[in-house]
N, CA, C and O atoms as a Tinker XYZ file with bonds, in Angstrom:
   332  protein
     1  N      0.849000   -1.177000    0.000000    73     2
     2  CA     0.000000    0.000000    0.000000    64     1     3
     3  C      0.894000    1.240000    0.000000    63     2     4     5
     4  O      1.777000    1.384000    0.846000    81     3
     5  N      0.662000    2.089000   -0.916000    73     3     6
     6  CA     1.476000    3.274000   -1.097000    64     5     7
     7  C      0.895000    4.439000   -0.296000    63     6     8     9
     8  O     -0.312000    4.680000   -0.314000    81     7
     9  N      1.764000    5.148000    0.399000    73     7    10
    10  CA     1.348000    6.299000    1.183000    64     9    11
    11  C      1.332000    7.531000    0.291000    63    10    12    13
    12  O      2.314000    7.844000   -0.381000    81    11
    13  N      0.212000    8.212000    0.300000    73    11    14
    14  CA     0.068000    9.420000   -0.501000    64    13    15
    15  C      0.042000   10.616000    0.451000    63    14    16    17
    16  O     -0.727000   10.635000    1.412000    81    15
    17  N      0.871000   11.591000    0.184000    73    15    18
    18  CA     1.015000   12.745000    1.070000    64    17    19
    19  C     -0.280000   13.559000    1.141000    63    18    20    21
    20  O     -0.549000   14.185000    2.166000    81    19
    21  N     -1.059000   13.563000    0.108000    73    19    22
    22  CA    -2.317000   14.315000    0.116000    64    21    23
    23  C     -3.283000   13.755000    1.154000    63    22    24    25
    24  O     -4.134000   14.487000    1.659000    81    23
    25  N     -3.166000   12.477000    1.477000    73    23    26
    26  CA    -4.085000   11.846000    2.435000    64    25    27
    27  C     -3.626000   12.022000    3.886000    63    26    28    29
    28  O     -4.361000   11.668000    4.808000    81    27
    29  N     -2.447000   12.551000    4.097000    73    27    30
    30  CA    -1.923000   12.688000    5.444000    64    29    31
    31  C     -2.799000   13.565000    6.349000    63    30    32    33
    32  O     -3.052000   13.163000    7.485000    81    31
    33  N     -3.275000   14.739000    5.911000    73    31    34
    34  CA    -4.155000   15.526000    6.796000    64    33    35
    35  C     -5.430000   14.780000    7.179000    63    34    36    37
    36  O     -5.894000   14.894000    8.314000    81    35
    37  N     -5.995000   14.024000    6.251000    73    35    38
    38  CA    -7.197000   13.233000    6.571000    64    37    39
    39  C     -6.880000   12.177000    7.616000    63    38    40    41
    40  O     -7.652000   11.962000    8.550000    81    39
    41  N     -5.742000   11.522000    7.452000    73    39    42
    42  CA    -5.328000   10.496000    8.395000    64    41    43
    43  C     -5.082000   11.096000    9.776000    63    42    44    45
    44  O     -5.479000   10.523000   10.791000    81    43
    45  N     -4.435000   12.236000    9.806000    73    43    46
    46  CA    -4.160000   12.912000   11.059000    64    45    47
    47  C     -5.457000   13.319000   11.756000    63    46    48    49
    48  O     -5.594000   13.143000   12.966000    81    47
    49  N     -6.389000   13.850000   11.011000    73    47    50
    50  CA    -7.676000   14.273000   11.578000    64    49    51
    51  C     -8.461000   13.069000   12.092000    63    50    52    53
    52  O     -9.051000   13.135000   13.171000    81    51
    53  N     -8.476000   11.980000   11.344000    73    51    54
    54  CA    -9.182000   10.771000   11.777000    64    53    55
    55  C     -8.546000   10.181000   13.039000    63    54    56    57
    56  O     -9.246000    9.699000   13.929000    81    55
    57  N     -7.245000   10.225000   13.102000    73    55    58
    58  CA    -6.547000    9.720000   14.289000    64    57    59
    59  C     -6.874000   10.570000   15.505000    63    58    60    61
    60  O     -7.122000   10.036000   16.586000    81    59
    61  N     -6.876000   11.884000   15.343000    73    59    62
    62  CA    -7.198000   12.785000   16.443000    64    61    63
    63  C     -8.623000   12.567000   16.929000    63    62    64    65
    64  O     -8.863000   12.541000   18.136000    81    63
    65  N     -9.565000   12.411000   16.017000    73    63    66
    66  CA   -10.961000   12.181000   16.404000    64    65    67
    67  C    -11.130000   10.850000   17.123000    63    66    68    69
    68  O    -11.866000   10.768000   18.106000    81    67
    69  N    -10.459000    9.812000   16.647000    73    67    70
    70  CA   -10.541000    8.515000   17.310000    64    69    71
    71  C     -9.952000    8.592000   18.721000    63    70    72    73
    72  O    -10.461000    7.964000   19.650000    81    71
    73  N     -8.880000    9.364000   18.868000    73    71    74
    74  CA    -8.266000    9.537000   20.178000    64    73    75
    75  C     -9.212000   10.264000   21.132000    63    74    76    77
    76  O     -9.329000    9.889000   22.299000    81    75
    77  N     -9.889000   11.309000   20.633000    73    75    78
    78  CA   -10.817000   12.059000   21.477000    64    77    79
    79  C    -12.036000   11.235000   21.876000    63    78    80    81
    80  O    -12.582000   11.432000   22.962000    81    79
    81  N    -12.466000   10.327000   21.028000    73    79    82
    82  CA   -13.629000    9.492000   21.339000    64    81    83
    83  C    -13.368000    8.562000   22.524000    63    82    84    85
    84  O    -14.307000    8.145000   23.201000    81    83
    85  N    -12.125000    8.243000   22.774000    73    83    86
    86  CA   -11.766000    7.337000   23.873000    64    85    87
    87  C    -11.680000    8.045000   25.225000    63    86    88    89
    88  O    -11.358000    7.406000   26.227000    81    87
    89  N    -11.960000    9.340000   25.276000    73    87    90
    90  CA   -11.910000   10.151000   26.489000    64    89    91
    91  C    -10.557000   10.012000   27.196000    63    90    92    93
    92  O    -10.492000    9.483000   28.306000    81    91
    93  N     -9.479000   10.481000   26.561000    73    91    94
    94  CA    -8.138000   10.271000   27.122000    64    93    95
    95  C     -7.893000   10.972000   28.454000    63    94    96    97
    96  O     -7.109000   10.485000   29.270000    81    95
    97  N     -8.543000   12.093000   28.685000    73    95    98
    98  CA    -8.308000   12.823000   29.922000    64    97    99
    99  C     -8.964000   12.124000   31.106000    63    98   100   101
   100  O     -8.426000   12.140000   32.214000    81    99
   101  N    -10.100000   11.522000   30.884000    73    99   102
   102  CA   -10.770000   10.755000   31.922000    64   101   103
   103  C     -9.955000    9.495000   32.244000    63   102   104   105
   104  O     -9.799000    9.135000   33.411000    81   103
   105  N     -9.449000    8.843000   31.229000    73   103   106
   106  CA    -8.663000    7.638000   31.434000    64   105   107
   107  C     -7.347000    7.960000   32.134000    63   106   108   109
   108  O     -6.901000    7.189000   32.983000    81   107
   109  N     -6.718000    9.081000   31.796000    73   107   110
   110  CA    -5.458000    9.438000   32.443000    64   109   111
   111  C     -5.669000    9.721000   33.928000    63   110   112   113
   112  O     -4.791000    9.430000   34.739000    81   111
   113  N     -6.803000   10.277000   34.291000    73   111   114
   114  CA    -7.092000   10.517000   35.702000    64   113   115
   115  C     -7.252000    9.197000   36.448000    63   114   116   117
   116  O     -6.798000    9.065000   37.584000    81   115
   117  N     -7.885000    8.239000   35.822000    73   115   118
   118  CA    -8.048000    6.921000   36.442000    64   117   119
   119  C     -6.691000    6.242000   36.634000    63   118   120   121
   120  O     -6.431000    5.649000   37.680000    81   119
   121  N     -5.839000    6.332000   35.633000    73   119   122
   122  CA    -4.512000    5.719000   35.725000    64   121   123
   123  C     -3.696000    6.383000   36.837000    63   122   124   125
   124  O     -3.009000    5.695000   37.590000    81   123
   125  N     -3.764000    7.698000   36.945000    73   123   126
   126  CA    -3.036000    8.399000   38.004000    64   125   127
   127  C     -3.560000    7.996000   39.388000    63   126   128   129
   128  O     -2.778000    7.821000   40.322000    81   127
   129  N     -4.865000    7.852000   39.515000    73   127   130
   130  CA    -5.476000    7.445000   40.787000    64   129   131
   131  C     -4.992000    6.054000   41.199000    63   130   132   133
   132  O     -4.600000    5.847000   42.348000    81   131
   133  N     -5.018000    5.114000   40.278000    73   131   134
   134  CA    -4.560000    3.760000   40.591000    64   133   135
   135  C     -3.064000    3.710000   40.847000    63   134   136   137
   136  O     -2.610000    2.905000   41.660000    81   135
   137  N     -2.294000    4.540000   40.182000    73   135   138
   138  CA    -0.849000    4.572000   40.412000    64   137   139
   139  C     -0.549000    5.046000   41.830000    63   138   140   141
   140  O      0.333000    4.504000   42.496000    81   139
   141  N     -1.277000    6.051000   42.288000    73   139   142
   142  CA    -1.068000    6.554000   43.649000    64   141   143
   143  C     -1.464000    5.495000   44.675000    63   142   144   145
   144  O     -0.784000    5.324000   45.687000    81   143
   145  N     -2.557000    4.789000   44.415000    73   143   146
   146  CA    -2.985000    3.767000   45.365000    64   145   147
   147  C     -2.051000    2.557000   45.394000    63   146   148   149
   148  O     -1.927000    1.895000   46.425000    81   147
   149  N     -1.404000    2.268000   44.284000    73   147   150
   150  CA    -0.533000    1.094000   44.241000    64   149   151
   151  C      0.900000    1.399000   44.650000    63   150   152   153
   152  O      1.705000    0.476000   44.775000    81   151
   153  N      1.240000    2.656000   44.860000    73   151   154
   154  CA     2.613000    3.040000   45.175000    64   153   155
   155  C      3.148000    2.382000   46.450000    63   154   156   157
   156  O      4.253000    1.841000   46.403000    81   155
   157  N      2.445000    2.391000   47.581000    73   155   158
   158  CA     3.016000    1.759000   48.778000    64   157   159
   159  C      3.288000    0.265000   48.595000    63   158   160   161
   160  O      4.340000   -0.226000   49.005000    81   159
   161  N      2.369000   -0.444000   47.996000    73   159   162
   162  CA     2.575000   -1.872000   47.765000    64   161   163
   163  C      3.742000   -2.137000   46.841000    63   162   164   165
   164  O      4.515000   -3.069000   47.060000    81   163
   165  N      3.873000   -1.326000   45.812000    73   163   166
   166  CA     4.977000   -1.479000   44.872000    64   165   167
   167  C      6.311000   -1.205000   45.553000    63   166   168   169
   168  O      7.280000   -1.930000   45.327000    81   167
   169  N      6.373000   -0.186000   46.369000    73   167   170
   170  CA     7.615000    0.128000   47.078000    64   169   171
   171  C      7.993000   -0.976000   48.060000    63   170   172   173
   172  O      9.174000   -1.292000   48.202000    81   171
   173  N      7.015000   -1.566000   48.736000    73   171   174
   174  CA     7.295000   -2.669000   49.648000    64   173   175
   175  C      7.854000   -3.861000   48.884000    63   174   176   177
   176  O      8.807000   -4.498000   49.330000    81   175
   177  N      7.259000   -4.161000   47.730000    73   175   178
   178  CA     7.767000   -5.271000   46.919000    64   177   179
   179  C      9.196000   -5.003000   46.442000    63   178   180   181
   180  O     10.036000   -5.902000   46.471000    81   179
   181  N      9.471000   -3.787000   46.008000    73   179   182
   182  CA    10.820000   -3.434000   45.560000    64   181   183
   183  C     11.814000   -3.583000   46.706000    63   182   184   185
   184  O     12.891000   -4.154000   46.535000    81   183
   185  N     11.445000   -3.069000   47.869000    73   183   186
   186  CA    12.347000   -3.159000   49.016000    64   185   187
   187  C     12.614000   -4.609000   49.408000    63   186   188   189
   188  O     13.750000   -4.957000   49.730000    81   187
   189  N     11.606000   -5.447000   49.385000    73   187   190
   190  CA    11.781000   -6.845000   49.785000    64   189   191
   191  C     12.590000   -7.637000   48.771000    63   190   192   193
   192  O     13.505000   -8.372000   49.144000    81   191
   193  N     12.261000   -7.494000   47.496000    73   191   194
   194  CA    12.934000   -8.297000   46.466000    64   193   195
   195  C     14.373000   -7.840000   46.265000    63   194   196   197
   196  O     15.302000   -8.644000   46.349000    81   195
   197  N     14.554000   -6.567000   46.003000    73   195   198
   198  CA    15.905000   -6.066000   45.756000    64   197   199
   199  C     16.702000   -6.023000   47.061000    63   198   200   201
   200  O     17.916000   -6.226000   47.052000    81   199
   201  N     16.027000   -5.760000   48.176000    73   199   202
   202  CA    16.699000   -5.739000   49.466000    64   201   203
   203  C     17.245000   -7.092000   49.877000    63   202   204   205
   204  O     18.243000   -7.167000   50.593000    81   203
   205  N     16.601000   -8.163000   49.430000    73   203   206
   206  CA    17.125000   -9.491000   49.749000    64   205   207
   207  C     18.424000   -9.767000   48.993000    63   206   208   209
   208  O     19.220000  -10.606000   49.413000    81   207
   209  N     18.636000   -9.076000   47.900000    73   207   210
   210  CA    19.860000   -9.265000   47.129000    64   209   211
   211  C     20.995000   -8.360000   47.611000    63   210   212   213
   212  O     22.129000   -8.817000   47.749000    81   211
   213  N     20.703000   -7.087000   47.867000    73   211   214
   214  CA    21.751000   -6.107000   48.167000    64   213   215
   215  C     21.714000   -5.579000   49.591000    63   214   216   217
   216  O     22.619000   -4.855000   50.006000    81   215
   217  N     20.717000   -5.919000   50.318000    73   215   218
   218  CA    20.569000   -5.384000   51.669000    64   217   219
   219  C     19.490000   -4.321000   51.699000    63   218   220   221
   220  O     19.470000   -3.405000   50.877000    81   219
   221  N     18.595000   -4.461000   52.662000    73   219   222
   222  CA    17.431000   -3.567000   52.709000    64   221   223
   223  C     17.811000   -2.115000   52.990000    63   222   224   225
   224  O     17.206000   -1.201000   52.429000    81   223
   225  N     18.796000   -1.893000   53.845000    73   223   226
   226  CA    19.167000   -0.512000   54.184000    64   225   227
   227  C     19.795000    0.213000   52.993000    63   226   228   229
   228  O     19.565000    1.406000   52.797000    81   227
   229  N     20.579000   -0.502000   52.208000    73   227   230
   230  CA    21.182000    0.114000   51.015000    64   229   231
   231  C     20.103000    0.491000   50.017000    63   230   232   233
   232  O     20.103000    1.597000   49.475000    81   231
   233  N     19.176000   -0.440000   49.776000    73   231   234
   234  CA    18.092000   -0.190000   48.812000    64   233   235
   235  C     17.190000    0.924000   49.315000    63   234   236   237
   236  O     16.782000    1.795000   48.545000    81   235
   237  N     16.879000    0.898000   50.597000    73   235   238
   238  CA    16.011000    1.936000   51.173000    64   237   239
   239  C     16.667000    3.318000   51.039000    63   238   240   241
   240  O     16.001000    4.292000   50.686000    81   239
   241  N     17.952000    3.397000   51.318000    73   239   242
   242  CA    18.663000    4.667000   51.198000    64   241   243
   243  C     18.696000    5.181000   49.770000    63   242   244   245
   244  O     18.456000    6.364000   49.530000    81   243
   245  N     18.990000    4.302000   48.821000    73   243   246
   246  CA    19.015000    4.709000   47.409000    64   245   247
   247  C     17.632000    5.099000   46.910000    63   246   248   249
   248  O     17.486000    6.078000   46.177000    81   247
   249  N     16.624000    4.341000   47.302000    73   247   250
   250  CA    15.254000    4.615000   46.866000    64   249   251
   251  C     14.803000    5.983000   47.356000    63   250   252   253
   252  O     14.237000    6.763000   46.591000    81   251
   253  N     15.050000    6.275000   48.627000    73   251   254
   254  CA    14.624000    7.561000   49.165000    64   253   255
   255  C     15.479000    8.701000   48.649000    63   254   256   257
   256  O     15.008000    9.835000   48.552000    81   255
   257  N     16.714000    8.420000   48.322000    73   255   258
   258  CA    17.554000    9.439000   47.693000    64   257   259
   259  C     16.998000    9.818000   46.323000    63   258   260   261
   260  O     16.929000   10.996000   45.974000    81   259
   261  N     16.606000    8.815000   45.559000    73   259   262
   262  CA    16.017000    9.082000   44.231000    64   261   263
   263  C     14.681000    9.804000   44.352000    63   262   264   265
   264  O     14.417000   10.746000   43.605000    81   263
   265  N     13.843000    9.375000   45.276000    73   263   266
   266  CA    12.540000   10.035000   45.466000    64   265   267
   267  C     12.746000   11.477000   45.910000    63   266   268   269
   268  O     12.048000   12.382000   45.454000    81   267
   269  N     13.701000   11.681000   46.794000    73   267   270
   270  CA    13.977000   13.031000   47.287000    64   269   271
   271  C     14.462000   13.951000   46.176000    63   270   272   273
   272  O     14.064000   15.113000   46.110000    81   271
   273  N     15.322000   13.430000   45.304000    73   271   274
   274  CA    15.815000   14.280000   44.221000    64   273   275
   275  C     14.757000   14.526000   43.158000    63   274   276   277
   276  O     14.776000   15.565000   42.498000    81   275
   277  N     13.836000   13.590000   42.982000    73   275   278
   278  CA    12.805000   13.750000   41.954000    64   277   279
   279  C     11.597000   14.545000   42.448000    63   278   280   281
   280  O     11.050000   15.370000   41.717000    81   279
   281  N     11.184000   14.293000   43.694000    73   279   282
   282  CA     9.939000   14.882000   44.178000    64   281   283
   283  C     10.107000   15.808000   45.369000    63   282   284   285
   284  O      9.163000   16.497000   45.756000    81   283
   285  N     11.297000   15.835000   45.954000    73   283   286
   286  CA    11.527000   16.705000   47.092000    64   285   287
   287  C     11.652000   15.915000   48.384000    63   286   288   289
   288  O     11.128000   14.807000   48.497000    81   287
   289  N     12.349000   16.491000   49.360000    73   287   290
   290  CA    12.591000   15.770000   50.622000    64   289   291
   291  C     11.326000   15.533000   51.453000    63   290   292   293
   292  O     11.230000   14.527000   52.156000    81   291
   293  N     10.363000   16.446000   51.377000    73   291   294
   294  CA     9.126000   16.266000   52.141000    64   293   295
   295  C      8.361000   15.041000   51.657000    63   294   296   297
   296  O      7.834000   14.270000   52.459000    81   295
   297  N      8.307000   14.870000   50.348000    73   295   298
   298  CA     7.617000   13.715000   49.775000    64   297   299
   299  C      8.338000   12.430000   50.152000    63   298   300   301
   300  O      7.696000   11.434000   50.483000    81   299
   301  N      9.666000   12.444000   50.104000    73   299   302
   302  CA    10.440000   11.257000   50.473000    64   301   303
   303  C     10.204000   10.897000   51.935000    63   302   304   305
   304  O     10.098000    9.716000   52.269000    81   303
   305  N     10.119000   11.896000   52.812000    73   303   306
   306  CA     9.851000   11.618000   54.222000    64   305   307
   307  C      8.449000   11.067000   54.417000    63   306   308   309
   308  O      8.244000   10.182000   55.249000    81   307
   309  N      7.486000   11.573000   53.667000    73   307   310
   310  CA     6.116000   11.056000   53.751000    64   309   311
   311  C      6.049000    9.607000   53.318000    63   310   312   313
   312  O      5.398000    8.790000   53.968000    81   311
   313  N      6.714000    9.287000   52.230000    73   311   314
   314  CA     6.726000    7.898000   51.742000    64   313   315
   315  C      7.456000    6.995000   52.718000    63   314   316   317
   316  O      7.045000    5.855000   52.933000    81   315
   317  N      8.520000    7.482000   53.303000    73   315   318
   318  CA     9.261000    6.709000   54.287000    64   317   319
   319  C      8.367000    6.454000   55.517000    63   318   320   321
   320  O      8.421000    5.374000   56.106000    81   319
   321  N      7.573000    7.416000   55.889000    73   319   322
   322  CA     6.638000    7.234000   56.999000    64   321   323
   323  C      5.575000    6.204000   56.686000    63   322   324   325
   324  O      5.175000    5.443000   57.567000    81   323
   325  N      5.112000    6.162000   55.458000    73   323   326
   326  CA     4.107000    5.178000   55.051000    64   325   327
   327  C      4.677000    3.762000   55.148000    63   326   328   329
   328  O      4.005000    2.839000   55.608000    81   327
   329  N      5.923000    3.609000   54.707000    73   327   330
   330  CA     6.534000    2.288000   54.726000    64   329   331
   331  C      6.985000    1.904000   56.117000    63   330   332
   332  O      7.525000    0.814000   56.312000    81   331
């Protein structure tokens, strides 16, 4: 099948309309909500699995260092309190 440049705007418009029909903003909010709810469980699994290989204190220190640099020290302390 040969691509014709004249059809590109039609293809782009059809793709955009199909994307809007799926309600992407509503779905992204749902994904963000579930990600926040699954964060403590995911962090516990990471600490247990990787901590059994390298030591829990080393993994915990590196994990909170990364969280602190990405999201700030207050957020890292809050997550540390949750765990």
